[in-house]
SERO-4910 file (N, C-alpha, C, O; in steps of 0.05 Angstrom, whole numbers):
BEGIN
 pado doro    nc1    nc2    nc3   cac1   cac2   cac3    cc1    cc2    cc3    oc1    oc2    oc3
  Met    A   3767  -1531   -386   3788  -1507   -382   3811  -1520   -364   3830  -1506   -358
  Gly    A   3809  -1547   -355   3829  -1554   -339   3824  -1556   -311   3803  -1547   -302
  Gln    A   3842  -1566   -295   3839  -1568   -265   3865  -1561   -255   3885  -1561   -269
  Ala    A   3863  -1554   -226   3891  -1551   -211   3890  -1573   -190   3870  -1583   -180
  Asn    A   3920  -1580   -185   3926  -1601   -165   3948  -1588   -146   3968  -1576   -155
  Asn    A   3942  -1593   -122   3962  -1585   -101   3978  -1608    -96   3971  -1625    -80
  Ile    A   4003  -1609   -111   4017  -1636   -105   4046  -1627   -101   4056  -1605   -106
  Asn    A   4059  -1649    -91   4090  -1642    -86   4101  -1654   -111   4102  -1679   -114
  Phe    A   4110  -1636   -131   4123  -1644   -153   4148  -1657   -149   4161  -1653   -129
  Gln    A   4156  -1673   -167   4184  -1686   -165   4204  -1663   -169   4203  -1651   -190
  Asp    A   4222  -1657   -151   4243  -1637   -154   4263  -1645   -172   4273  -1667   -167
  Pro    A   4272  -1629   -194   4294  -1637   -210   4316  -1637   -190   4314  -1627   -168
  Gln    A   4339  -1650   -197   4361  -1651   -181   4377  -1623   -179   4389  -1616   -159
  Trp    A   4375  -1608   -201   4387  -1580   -202   4375  -1561   -186   4387  -1542   -178
  Leu    A   4349  -1567   -180   4335  -1545   -166   4342  -1538   -136   4341  -1555   -118
  Asp    A   4350  -1512   -132   4363  -1503   -109   4337  -1496    -87   4326  -1474    -88
  Lys    A   4329  -1515    -69   4305  -1512    -53   4311  -1490    -31   4292  -1480    -19
  Arg    A   4334  -1482    -26   4341  -1461     -8   4333  -1435    -22   4322  -1418     -7
  Glu    A   4337  -1429    -46   4329  -1407    -58   4300  -1407    -67   4288  -1387    -72
  Tyr    A   4291  -1431    -69   4263  -1436    -82   4247  -1455    -64   4242  -1478    -72
  Pro    A   4240  -1446    -39   4231  -1465    -20   4201  -1468    -22   4188  -1468     -1
  Phe    A   4189  -1471    -45   4162  -1468    -47   4147  -1498    -53   4159  -1517    -61
  Lys    A   4122  -1499    -48   4107  -1521    -55   4094  -1516    -85   4084  -1495    -93
  Gly    A   4096  -1538    -97   4089  -1534   -126   4060  -1539   -129   4051  -1558   -115
  His    A   4042  -1525   -146   4019  -1528   -153   4017  -1534   -187   4035  -1525   -202
  Tyr    A   3998  -1548   -195   3996  -1554   -226   3968  -1549   -233   3949  -1556   -219
  Tyr    A   3966  -1536   -256   3940  -1532   -273   3942  -1546   -294   3963  -1546   -306
  Glu    A   3922  -1562   -302   3922  -1580   -326   3910  -1562   -350   3886  -1556   -350
  Thr    A   3926  -1555   -368   3918  -1539   -392   3914  -1562   -414   3921  -1585   -412
  Pro    A   3902  -1549   -436   3895  -1569   -457   3921  -1579   -472   3920  -1597   -489
  Val    A   3945  -1567   -464   3971  -1579   -481   3991  -1589   -457   4013  -1599   -463
  Gly    A   3984  -1588   -433   4002  -1599   -413   3996  -1587   -386   3977  -1572   -383
  Lys    A   4014  -1593   -367   4011  -1585   -336   4026  -1559   -336   4049  -1558   -347
  Met    A   4013  -1536   -324   4026  -1512   -320   4032  -1510   -290   4014  -1509   -274
  His    A   4056  -1508   -283   4065  -1505   -258   4064  -1478   -244   4072  -1459   -257
  Tyr    A   4055  -1474   -222   4055  -1444   -211   4058  -1445   -180   4053  -1465   -166
  Leu    A   4067  -1422   -171   4069  -1416   -142   4045  -1405   -132   4033  -1388   -146
  Asp    A   4035  -1412   -107   4011  -1400    -94   4019  -1396    -66   4014  -1415    -51
  Glu    A   4029  -1376    -58   4041  -1373    -28   4024  -1352    -17   4015  -1334    -31
  Gly    A   4020  -1355     10   4009  -1333     27   3978  -1329     21   3967  -1342      4
  Thr    A   3967  -1312     37   3939  -1303     34   3936  -1272     36   3953  -1258     49
  Gly    A   3914  -1262     24   3904  -1236     22   3902  -1227     -6   3898  -1244    -23
  Asp    A   3903  -1201    -12   3897  -1193    -39   3918  -1205    -59   3941  -1207    -49
  Pro    A   3915  -1214    -82   3935  -1229    -99   3952  -1213   -111   3944  -1191   -121
  Ile    A   3976  -1220   -113   3999  -1207   -129   4004  -1229   -149   4011  -1251   -141
  Val    A   4000  -1225   -175   4006  -1243   -196   4029  -1236   -211   4029  -1214   -222
  Met    A   4050  -1254   -214   4075  -1247   -227   4079  -1264   -253   4077  -1288   -253
  Val    A   4084  -1249   -274   4084  -1265   -302   4114  -1258   -315   4121  -1236   -322
  His    A   4128  -1281   -316   4156  -1281   -328   4156  -1280   -359   4135  -1282   -372
  Gly    A   4182  -1277   -370   4184  -1274   -400   4203  -1297   -408   4203  -1318   -395
  Asn    A   4218  -1292   -429   4237  -1315   -440   4263  -1305   -435   4268  -1281   -440
  Pro    A   4280  -1319   -426   4280  -1351   -423   4278  -1361   -395   4286  -1383   -388
  Val    A   4264  -1342   -375   4266  -1348   -349   4240  -1365   -339   4225  -1378   -354
  Trp    A   4236  -1364   -315   4214  -1375   -302   4205  -1364   -276   4215  -1343   -268
  Ser    A   4189  -1377   -262   4179  -1366   -234   4200  -1361   -216   4196  -1344   -199
  Phe    A   4225  -1375   -217   4249  -1371   -201   4256  -1341   -200   4265  -1331   -179
  Ile    A   4252  -1327   -224   4260  -1300   -223   4245  -1282   -205   4252  -1258   -204
  Tyr    A   4225  -1290   -193   4206  -1276   -177   4208  -1287   -144   4193  -1281   -126
  Arg    A   4228  -1303   -142   4228  -1318   -117   4229  -1301    -93   4215  -1305    -73
  Asn    A   4249  -1280    -96   4251  -1263    -71   4229  -1245    -67   4224  -1237    -44
  Leu    A   4213  -1236    -89   4188  -1224    -86   4169  -1238    -67   4159  -1229    -47
  Val    A   4166  -1265    -78   4148  -1284    -65   4157  -1285    -38   4139  -1279    -22
  Lys    A   4178  -1291    -28   4190  -1291     -1   4183  -1267     15   4173  -1270     37
  Glu    A   4187  -1245      5   4181  -1219     18   4151  -1213     21   4142  -1203     42
  Leu    A   4136  -1220      2   4107  -1208      0   4088  -1229     10   4066  -1221     17
  Ser    A   4095  -1254     10   4073  -1272     16   4068  -1272     46   4049  -1284     54
  Ala    A   4084  -1259     63   4073  -1257     91   4051  -1241     94   4039  -1242    115
  Asp    A   4044  -1224     74   4018  -1207     75   4001  -1209     51   3979  -1199     52
  Tyr    A   4010  -1220     28   3993  -1223      7   3997  -1251     -6   4016  -1266     -1
  Arg    A   3977  -1255    -23   3974  -1282    -38   3993  -1278    -62   3986  -1262    -79
  Cys    A   4014  -1291    -64   4031  -1290    -87   4031  -1312   -105   4035  -1335    -97
  Ile    A   4025  -1307   -129   4019  -1328   -152   4038  -1322   -176   4036  -1302   -190
  Ala    A   4055  -1340   -179   4075  -1340   -201   4072  -1365   -219   4080  -1386   -210
  Pro    A   4062  -1363   -242   4061  -1386   -263   4086  -1393   -276   4100  -1374   -281
  Asp    A   4093  -1413   -283   4113  -1421   -303   4099  -1425   -331   4084  -1444   -332
  Met    A   4101  -1410   -351   4088  -1411   -375   4097  -1435   -385   4118  -1445   -378
  Ile    A   4081  -1449   -404   4083  -1478   -413   4109  -1475   -430   4112  -1456   -445
  Gly    A   4127  -1495   -425   4151  -1492   -441   4174  -1482   -424   4197  -1483   -432
  Phe    A   4166  -1472   -400   4190  -1460   -383   4187  -1471   -354   4166  -1479   -346
  Gly    A   4210  -1472   -338   4207  -1474   -310   4200  -1505   -309   4209  -1522   -324
  Leu    A   4181  -1508   -287   4172  -1537   -279   4145  -1543   -293   4132  -1563   -286
  Ser    A   4137  -1529   -313   4118  -1535   -327   4123  -1555   -351   4146  -1556   -360
  Asp    A   4103  -1569   -360   4108  -1583   -384   4120  -1571   -405   4119  -1547   -405
  Lys    A   4133  -1585   -426   4146  -1572   -449   4139  -1589   -473   4156  -1604   -482
  Pro    A   4115  -1588   -481   4104  -1604   -503   4115  -1597   -530   4114  -1574   -539
  Thr    A   4125  -1618   -545   4136  -1609   -573   4114  -1603   -591   4121  -1591   -612
  Ala    A   4088  -1610   -589   4067  -1606   -608   4054  -1577   -604   4038  -1566   -620
  Phe    A   4063  -1566   -582   4051  -1538   -580   4067  -1519   -596   4091  -1524   -601
  Asp    A   4052  -1497   -605   4067  -1477   -625   4082  -1455   -607   4101  -1442   -616
  Tyr    A   4072  -1453   -583   4087  -1430   -567   4085  -1403   -575   4101  -1386   -566
  Leu    A   4063  -1396   -592   4058  -1369   -598   4048  -1355   -575   4033  -1366   -559
  Pro    A   4055  -1328   -572   4050  -1314   -549   4019  -1308   -544   4010  -1305   -521
  Asp    A   4003  -1307   -565   3975  -1303   -561   3965  -1331   -550   3946  -1331   -534
  His    A   3975  -1354   -555   3965  -1379   -544   3973  -1382   -515   3959  -1392   -498
  Gln    A   4001  -1371   -511   4008  -1373   -483   3989  -1355   -467   3982  -1363   -444
  Ala    A   3980  -1333   -477   3964  -1315   -465   3935  -1327   -457   3924  -1322   -436
  Met    A   3926  -1344   -476   3905  -1357   -473   3905  -1381   -450   3886  -1387   -436
  Leu    A   3928  -1393   -448   3933  -1411   -426   3932  -1394   -399   3919  -1402   -380
  Phe    A   3947  -1372   -398   3948  -1357   -375   3922  -1348   -368   3915  -1351   -344
  Glu    A   3905  -1337   -386   3877  -1333   -377   3862  -1356   -368   3844  -1352   -352
  Asn    A   3866  -1378   -375   3849  -1404   -368   3859  -1406   -336   3843  -1409   -318
  Leu    A   3887  -1404   -332   3892  -1408   -302   3882  -1387   -286   3872  -1393   -264
  Met    A   3882  -1363   -293   3871  -1338   -279   3839  -1343   -275   3828  -1338   -254
  Asn    A   3825  -1352   -296   3799  -1355   -291   3792  -1379   -273   3771  -1379   -259
  His    A   3808  -1399   -274   3805  -1422   -255   3808  -1409   -228   3790  -1413   -211
  Leu    A   3829  -1393   -220   3833  -1385   -194   3815  -1362   -184   3817  -1353   -161
  Lys    A   3800  -1354   -203   3777  -1334   -193   3786  -1312   -178   3775  -1306   -157
  Leu    A   3809  -1298   -186   3820  -1278   -167   3807  -1250   -173   3794  -1246   -194
  Asp    A   3809  -1231   -155   3798  -1204   -155   3817  -1188   -143   3834  -1198   -129
  Lys    A   3817  -1158   -148   3836  -1140   -136   3864  -1145   -140   3881  -1142   -123
  Ile    A   3869  -1156   -167   3898  -1164   -172   3918  -1141   -178   3913  -1121   -191
  Thr    A   3941  -1146   -165   3965  -1131   -171   3979  -1147   -191   3988  -1170   -184
  Leu    A   3983  -1137   -215   3993  -1154   -237   4024  -1145   -243   4029  -1122   -250
  Val    A   4043  -1164   -240   4071  -1155   -241   4079  -1171   -268   4077  -1195   -271
  Val    A   4089  -1154   -287   4099  -1168   -314   4127  -1159   -323   4135  -1136   -316
  Asn    A   4140  -1175   -336   4168  -1170   -345   4172  -1185   -371   4164  -1208   -373
  Asp    A   4186  -1170   -391   4193  -1180   -416   4164  -1190   -428   4144  -1177   -425
  Trp    A   4167  -1216   -442   4141  -1227   -454   4120  -1229   -435   4097  -1230   -444
  Gly    A   4124  -1229   -409   4102  -1229   -386   4084  -1205   -392   4061  -1206   -386
  Gly    A   4094  -1182   -405   4081  -1158   -406   4053  -1164   -426   4030  -1165   -417
  Pro    A   4061  -1168   -452   4035  -1175   -469   4019  -1199   -462   3995  -1201   -467
  Ile    A   4032  -1219   -449   4019  -1242   -440   4000  -1234   -418   3976  -1237   -421
  Gly    A   4011  -1223   -397   3996  -1216   -375   3976  -1195   -379   3954  -1197   -369
  Leu    A   3985  -1173   -393   3964  -1152   -398   3945  -1159   -418   3925  -1144   -418
  Ser    A   3944  -1178   -436   3926  -1190   -450   3902  -1196   -430   3879  -1188   -433
  Tyr    A   3908  -1210   -411   3886  -1215   -389   3875  -1193   -376   3851  -1192   -372
  Ala    A   3892  -1172   -369   3882  -1148   -358   3863  -1134   -380   3842  -1124   -372
  Leu    A   3868  -1134   -403   3852  -1121   -425   3825  -1132   -427   3805  -1118   -433
  Lys    A   3824  -1160   -422   3796  -1174   -424   3783  -1174   -396   3759  -1178   -394
  His    A   3797  -1168   -376   3784  -1166   -350   3794  -1144   -331   3805  -1149   -310
  Pro    A   3790  -1120   -342   3803  -1098   -329   3789  -1093   -302   3801  -1080   -285
  Asp    A   3765  -1104   -296   3753  -1098   -269   3762  -1117   -245   3754  -1117   -222
  Lys    A   3781  -1134   -256   3794  -1150   -235   3820  -1141   -227   3830  -1151   -207
  Ile    A   3833  -1121   -243   3858  -1110   -233   3858  -1087   -217   3844  -1068   -223
  Lys    A   3872  -1087   -199   3876  -1064   -178   3900  -1045   -187   3898  -1020   -186
  Gln    A   3922  -1057   -196   3941  -1040   -204   3962  -1058   -221   3962  -1083   -220
  Leu    A   3980  -1045   -235   3999  -1055   -255   4029  -1051   -244   4034  -1028   -235
  Ile    A   4047  -1068   -243   4071  -1065   -240   4087  -1074   -265   4087  -1098   -271
  Leu    A   4102  -1056   -278   4112  -1062   -302   4143  -1059   -302   4154  -1037   -297
  Leu    A   4157  -1084   -308   4186  -1085   -302   4196  -1089   -334   4191  -1110   -346
  Asn    A   4209  -1071   -344   4221  -1074   -372   4207  -1093   -387   4214  -1117   -387
  Thr    A   4188  -1083   -402   4171  -1097   -418   4155  -1080   -441   4160  -1056   -440
  Trp    A   4140  -1088   -458   4127  -1072   -478   4101  -1087   -484   4096  -1109   -475
  Met    A   4084  -1072   -502   4058  -1086   -508   4046  -1072   -537   4023  -1066   -541
  Trp    A   4066  -1070   -555   4055  -1056   -581   4077  -1068   -603   4099  -1076   -596
  Ser    A   4069  -1067   -628   4086  -1073   -649   4111  -1059   -652   4112  -1034   -653
  Val    A   4130  -1072   -654   4156  -1059   -663   4167  -1069   -690   4190  -1071   -696
  Ala    A   4146  -1075   -706   4151  -1082   -735   4167  -1062   -751   4183  -1069   -768
  Asp    A   4163  -1033   -743   4178  -1014   -760   4204  -1004   -744   4216   -984   -752
  Asp    A   4211  -1018   -724   4236  -1013   -708   4261  -1026   -715   4263  -1050   -707
  Pro    A   4280  -1015   -728   4302  -1028   -739   4317  -1046   -716   4325  -1068   -721
  Tyr    A   4320  -1035   -692   4330  -1044   -668   4319  -1076   -666   4334  -1095   -664
  Tyr    A   4293  -1076   -665   4281  -1101   -657   4280  -1119   -683   4283  -1143   -682
  Gln    A   4276  -1105   -707   4279  -1123   -733   4305  -1138   -736   4306  -1160   -747
  Lys    A   4327  -1124   -725   4351  -1138   -724   4354  -1161   -707   4364  -1182   -715
  Phe    A   4345  -1156   -682   4346  -1175   -663   4330  -1201   -669   4338  -1224   -670
  Ser    A   4305  -1192   -674   4285  -1215   -680   4293  -1230   -704   4287  -1254   -705
  Gly    A   4307  -1217   -726   4311  -1230   -748   4338  -1250   -745   4342  -1270   -759
  Phe    A   4355  -1241   -727   4377  -1259   -719   4371  -1281   -701   4376  -1304   -706
  Met    A   4359  -1272   -678   4353  -1295   -657   4331  -1310   -664   4328  -1332   -653
  Gly    A   4313  -1300   -681   4290  -1315   -689   4291  -1331   -715   4273  -1346   -723
  Gly    A   4318  -1326   -730   4324  -1338   -754   4338  -1365   -750   4339  -1375   -727
  Pro    A   4346  -1376   -771   4361  -1403   -771   4384  -1404   -752   4387  -1424   -737
  Ile    A   4400  -1386   -752   4426  -1385   -736   4420  -1386   -705   4428  -1402   -689
  Gly    A   4400  -1363   -699   4391  -1360   -671   4378  -1386   -663   4383  -1396   -640
  Arg    A   4361  -1398   -680   4348  -1422   -670   4366  -1445   -663   4363  -1458   -643
  Ile    A   4386  -1449   -683   4408  -1470   -679   4420  -1461   -648   4421  -1479   -631
  Leu    A   4428  -1438   -643   4443  -1433   -619   4424  -1440   -596   4432  -1453   -577
  Ile    A   4401  -1432   -598   4383  -1435   -573   4377  -1465   -572   4379  -1476   -550
  Lys    A   4370  -1478   -591   4361  -1506   -592   4381  -1523   -584   4376  -1541   -568
  Asn    A   4407  -1520   -597   4428  -1537   -591   4447  -1530   -568   4462  -1547   -558
  Phe    A   4448  -1503   -561   4468  -1493   -542   4455  -1481   -520   4470  -1473   -501
  Asn    A   4428  -1476   -518   4415  -1462   -496   4427  -1434   -493   4433  -1424   -471
  Phe    A   4429  -1422   -519   4445  -1397   -519   4429  -1373   -507   4442  -1354   -499
  Phe    A   4406  -1372   -506   4390  -1350   -495   4392  -1350   -466   4398  -1330   -453
  Ala    A   4388  -1374   -455   4389  -1372   -421   4418  -1372   -411   4424  -1360   -391
  Lys    A   4437  -1387   -426   4465  -1386   -419   4482  -1362   -423   4500  -1355   -408
  Ile    A   4475  -1350   -447   4490  -1327   -453   4474  -1303   -450   4482  -1285   -434
  Met    A   4452  -1300   -463   4436  -1276   -465   4429  -1264   -439   4431  -1239   -435
  Val    A   4421  -1281   -420   4413  -1275   -392   4436  -1256   -380   4431  -1236   -367
  Lys    A   4461  -1266   -385   4483  -1252   -372   4486  -1227   -383   4491  -1208   -368
  Lys    A   4483  -1223   -410   4485  -1198   -425   4465  -1176   -413   4473  -1152   -412
  Ile    A   4439  -1184   -405   4420  -1166   -401   4419  -1159   -371   4400  -1144   -363
  Phe    A   4438  -1168   -355   4441  -1158   -330   4456  -1131   -329   4476  -1128   -343
  Gly    A   4448  -1112   -315   4463  -1088   -314   4487  -1090   -296   4505  -1075   -302
  Asn    A   4490  -1104   -277   4512  -1110   -264   4517  -1138   -263   4504  -1152   -247
  Lys    A   4537  -1150   -279   4540  -1180   -283   4548  -1191   -258   4542  -1215   -256
  Ser    A   4559  -1181   -239   4569  -1193   -214   4542  -1202   -198   4544  -1221   -181
  Arg    A   4517  -1190   -202   4497  -1197   -185   4485  -1226   -195   4470  -1239   -181
  Leu    A   4492  -1233   -219   4485  -1259   -226   4508  -1281   -222   4525  -1285   -239
  Thr    A   4505  -1294   -199   4525  -1313   -192   4522  -1339   -208   4502  -1345   -221
  Pro    A   4542  -1352   -207   4541  -1379   -225   4520  -1396   -212   4506  -1410   -227
  Glu    A   4516  -1397   -185   4492  -1415   -176   4467  -1408   -183   4450  -1426   -187
  Ile    A   4462  -1379   -184   4436  -1370   -189   4429  -1372   -221   4406  -1374   -231
  His    A   4452  -1370   -234   4451  -1369   -264   4442  -1395   -271   4424  -1398   -288
  Lys    A   4453  -1416   -258   4448  -1447   -263   4415  -1453   -260   4403  -1469   -275
  Gln    A   4402  -1439   -242   4376  -1440   -238   4361  -1430   -262   4339  -1440   -267
  Leu    A   4370  -1412   -279   4357  -1399   -299   4363  -1409   -325   4356  -1397   -346
  Tyr    A   4378  -1431   -326   4382  -1447   -353   4377  -1475   -351   4373  -1488   -372
  Met    A   4378  -1488   -328   4376  -1514   -322   4348  -1526   -328   4344  -1550   -332
  His    A   4330  -1506   -326   4302  -1516   -334   4296  -1521   -362   4274  -1529   -369
  Leu    A   4318  -1517   -379   4314  -1522   -408   4339  -1540   -415   4357  -1531   -428
  Pro    A   4338  -1565   -405   4359  -1583   -404   4368  -1595   -431   4391  -1602   -435
  Thr    A   4346  -1598   -450   4350  -1612   -476   4339  -1595   -501   4322  -1577   -498
  Ala    A   4349  -1602   -521   4340  -1586   -546   4312  -1586   -550   4299  -1567   -556
  Ala    A   4301  -1615   -543   4269  -1614   -545   4256  -1596   -530   4235  -1585   -537
  Asp    A   4269  -1591   -503   4250  -1573   -482   4253  -1542   -491   4240  -1525   -479
  Arg    A   4267  -1536   -510   4272  -1507   -515   4257  -1494   -538   4263  -1473   -548
  Lys    A   4237  -1509   -543   4219  -1499   -566   4207  -1470   -558   4206  -1452   -575
  Gly    A   4199  -1466   -536   4187  -1442   -527   4208  -1420   -527   4201  -1397   -532
  Cys    A   4231  -1425   -521   4253  -1408   -515   4260  -1399   -545   4263  -1375   -549
  Tyr    A   4261  -1418   -565   4269  -1408   -594   4247  -1397   -611   4253  -1384   -631
  Val    A   4222  -1403   -604   4200  -1392   -619   4196  -1363   -611   4192  -1348   -630
  Leu    A   4197  -1354   -587   4190  -1327   -579   4208  -1305   -593   4196  -1285   -603
  Pro    A   4236  -1306   -595   4248  -1287   -609   4236  -1280   -637   4232  -1257   -643
  Lys    A   4230  -1298   -652   4219  -1290   -679   4190  -1274   -675   4182  -1256   -689
  Gln    A   4179  -1283   -656   4150  -1269   -652   4153  -1240   -643   4133  -1226   -641
  Ile    A   4177  -1231   -636   4177  -1206   -630   4166  -1187   -655   4152  -1167   -652
  Ile    A   4173  -1195   -678   4163  -1185   -701   4138  -1201   -711   4117  -1190   -718
  Gly    A   4141  -1227   -712   4122  -1245   -722   4093  -1243   -713   4073  -1248   -727
  Ser    A   4092  -1233   -687   4065  -1229   -671   4057  -1201   -674   4038  -1192   -660
  Ser    A   4068  -1187   -691   4063  -1156   -689   4032  -1148   -692   4022  -1130   -677
  Thr    A   4017  -1162   -709   3986  -1159   -709   3977  -1163   -683   3962  -1146   -675
  Trp    A   3982  -1184   -667   3969  -1188   -642   3981  -1164   -619   3967  -1155   -602
  Leu    A   4004  -1159   -623   4014  -1138   -603   4002  -1111   -611   3997  -1095   -593
  Asp    A   3996  -1105   -638   3984  -1079   -643   3957  -1078   -634   3946  -1057   -627
  Asp    A   3943  -1103   -635   3914  -1103   -624   3913  -1099   -593   3895  -1087   -582
  Leu    A   3936  -1110   -581   3936  -1102   -549   3936  -1074   -544   3923  -1064   -526
  Trp    A   3956  -1061   -562   3961  -1033   -558   3940  -1014   -564   3936   -994   -551
  Gln    A   3926  -1021   -585   3902  -1006   -594   3879  -1010   -573   3860   -994   -574
  Ser    A   3880  -1028   -555   3860  -1032   -535   3870  -1019   -506   3857  -1021   -485
  Arg    A   3894  -1005   -509   3903   -997   -481   3887   -979   -464   3890   -975   -440
  Tyr    A   3867   -966   -480   3849   -947   -465   3832   -962   -445   3820   -949   -427
  Lys    A   3831   -987   -447   3814  -1004   -427   3830  -1006   -401   3817  -1010   -380
  Ile    A   3857  -1002   -400   3871  -1005   -374   3887   -981   -370   3897   -980   -347
  Asn    A   3893   -961   -386   3915   -941   -383   3903   -921   -364   3916   -900   -362
  Arg    A   3881   -926   -350   3878   -908   -326   3882   -920   -299   3882   -907   -279
  Leu    A   3886   -949   -300   3893   -961   -277   3921   -951   -265   3939   -943   -279
  Pro    A   3923   -952   -239   3950   -944   -228   3971   -961   -238   3967   -985   -239
  Ala    A   3993   -951   -246   4016   -965   -257   4041   -956   -244   4045   -932   -238
  Thr    A   4060   -974   -239   4084   -966   -227   4105   -979   -246   4107  -1003   -246
  Phe    A   4123   -965   -264   4145   -971   -278   4168   -973   -265   4180   -952   -258
  Ile    A   4179   -997   -259   4204  -1000   -247   4225  -1011   -267   4225  -1035   -273
  Trp    A   4244   -993   -278   4256   -997   -300   4289   -996   -295   4302   -978   -285
  Gly    A   4298  -1018   -304   4328  -1022   -306   4342  -1007   -327   4341  -1016   -351
  Met    A   4355   -987   -322   4362   -967   -344   4385   -977   -360   4392   -964   -380
  Lys    A   4396   -996   -352   4419  -1008   -368   4410  -1032   -385   4428  -1044   -397
  Asp    A   4384  -1040   -386   4373  -1060   -404   4378  -1054   -433   4374  -1032   -444
  Ile    A   4388  -1076   -444   4395  -1074   -477   4369  -1080   -491   4366  -1073   -515
  Ala    A   4346  -1093   -477   4323  -1102   -494   4300  -1080   -491   4288  -1074   -511
  Phe    A   4296  -1071   -470   4275  -1050   -465   4287  -1024   -453   4294  -1023   -429
  Arg    A   4290  -1004   -470   4309   -980   -461   4290   -956   -450   4266   -959   -445
  Glu    A   4305   -933   -447   4287   -910   -441   4269   -904   -459   4247   -894   -452
  Lys    A   4274   -909   -486   4254   -903   -505   4228   -919   -503   4206   -910   -511
  Glu    A   4231   -944   -493   4205   -962   -489   4192   -952   -462   4168   -953   -460
  Leu    A   4205   -943   -443   4193   -930   -419   4177   -903   -426   4156   -897   -414
  Lys    A   4189   -888   -446   4174   -865   -451   4151   -871   -470   4133   -854   -472
  Glu    A   4149   -890   -482   4124   -900   -499   4102   -904   -480   4078   -897   -482
  Trp    A   4114   -920   -459   4091   -926   -437   4080   -900   -424   4056   -895   -422
  Thr    A   4098   -885   -414   4089   -860   -399   4073   -839   -415   4055   -826   -404
  Glu    A   4079   -837   -440   4064   -819   -455   4036   -827   -464   4020   -813   -475
  Asn    A   4031   -854   -456   4002   -866   -460   3991   -877   -436   3973   -894   -437
  Trp    A   4002   -864   -412   3987   -873   -387   3978   -851   -374   3988   -830   -380
  His    A   3958   -852   -356   3949   -829   -342   3953   -828   -310   3949   -807   -297
  Asn    A   3960   -851   -298   3964   -851   -270   3986   -872   -264   3983   -896   -261
  Tyr    A   4011   -856   -262   4033   -877   -259   4054   -862   -240   4055   -838   -233
  Thr    A   4071   -883   -233   4097   -875   -216   4120   -891   -231   4118   -913   -240
  Ile    A   4143   -873   -232   4167   -885   -244   4189   -888   -224   4197   -870   -210
  Ile    A   4200   -916   -224   4224   -919   -208   4248   -924   -228   4249   -945   -241
  Lys    A   4266   -908   -231   4289   -916   -246   4313   -929   -234   4324   -917   -215
  Leu    A   4322   -949   -240   4345   -964   -228   4369   -961   -249   4370   -973   -270
  Glu    A   4386   -944   -240   4409   -933   -261   4425   -955   -269   4429   -959   -293
  Asp    A   4434   -970   -252   4452   -993   -257   4439  -1020   -256   4454  -1040   -251
  Ala    A   4411  -1023   -261   4403  -1050   -265   4398  -1054   -294   4398  -1035   -310
  Gly    A   4393  -1078   -302   4384  -1085   -329   4357  -1093   -331   4339  -1080   -322
  His    A   4355  -1117   -346   4331  -1128   -354   4311  -1141   -331   4286  -1143   -334
  Phe    A   4323  -1149   -310   4309  -1161   -288   4312  -1143   -262   4330  -1147   -246
  Pro    A   4295  -1124   -259   4297  -1107   -234   4290  -1124   -207   4298  -1119   -185
  Gln    A   4272  -1145   -216   4262  -1160   -191   4288  -1181   -183   4287  -1194   -162
  Glu    A   4307  -1184   -199   4327  -1199   -193   4349  -1184   -180   4359  -1191   -159
  Glu    A   4357  -1162   -193   4381  -1144   -184   4375  -1125   -161   4393  -1118   -146
  Tyr    A   4347  -1116   -159   4337  -1101   -136   4312  -1111   -125   4292  -1097   -125
  Pro    A   4311  -1134   -116   4284  -1147   -107   4274  -1130    -84   4249  -1127    -82
  Asn    A   4291  -1119    -65   4278  -1105    -42   4267  -1077    -53   4247  -1067    -43
  Val    A   4276  -1068    -70   4267  -1042    -82   4237  -1047    -98   4218  -1032    -96
  Val    A   4237  -1068   -111   4211  -1078   -125   4192  -1084   -103   4170  -1073   -104
  Ala    A   4198  -1102    -83   4182  -1110    -64   4169  -1086    -48   4145  -1083    -45
  Asp    A   4188  -1069    -40   4177  -1045    -25   4161  -1026    -42   4144  -1011    -32
  Ala    A   4167  -1025    -66   4148  -1008    -83   4121  -1022    -86   4101  -1007    -86
  Ile    A   4118  -1047    -88   4092  -1062    -87   4079  -1058    -63   4055  -1052    -64
  Arg    A   4092  -1063    -39   4079  -1060    -14   4069  -1034     -9   4046  -1031      0
  Ser    A   4087  -1011    -15   4078   -987    -15   4051   -979    -26   4033   -967    -14
  Lys    A   4051   -988    -53   4027   -985    -67   4001  -1000    -57   3979   -990    -58
  Met    A   4007  -1024    -47   3988  -1041    -38   3971  -1023    -12   3947  -1021     -7
  Asn    A   3990  -1013     -1   3979   -999     27   3966   -973     22   3951   -962     39
  Thr    A   3969   -961     -2   3956   -939    -10   3930   -938    -26   3914   -919    -25
  Leu    A   3927   -962    -40   3902   -967    -58   3880   -980    -43   3859   -986    -55
***
């Protein structure tokens, strides 16, 4: 299943250690080393990112919450400071298996699971298999069901997951350089310095396979996504907090409604001028909501 090492990883020159002042940990997966943060002590808060970002997107939550809780934030294989093996297929169900391996190794309990974008299905796949280990869910602009019959996602997945999108992502880092800016609610909140941290982790065409595989899988992994959704009864009575950027062009109010119509115990926090990354645009609101829930459960 692999092993974990507490090591001082070699910081890439582009990494801003003032923004990301953490010690690296590595877990050896069957396909390469998975980097993750493990800061603080107490009940665990596990934060799962999506495409095309990495654990950097959770840095402000880790800084705020690690004073009182154990904050764990992995970089999926192919992202951040994790290995980027070209032989790996980067399918989301296989990413979910690697995430489950890490979680099993860490032997966590009473988990607060925070997910965003592809981190939703990847992280919630673990929750569905181990609902007894989950204390609560924090969902930030994400989904966990097939969108094969939704023209909105058919169009996006067809283009960004097709030949042109693949060329743009592989050769020009389009997803991280251009799309990340587009999915912010307030573009001024993404400074050039912070944006650099969100695309420099994918420096070469060979490093971007995970980034260009996943857009196609929005439709391509519909069977897996539908299987997850059909199993939602295993977790849909767990306390959930939906913190939703209402200006997100990826996961809209329609997707928020799909969640809440199928959940039994939830709180909604709508951020009217935030986009796809509430944890980046409103980290204090997200951290306060998590802390408030931790204190009541």
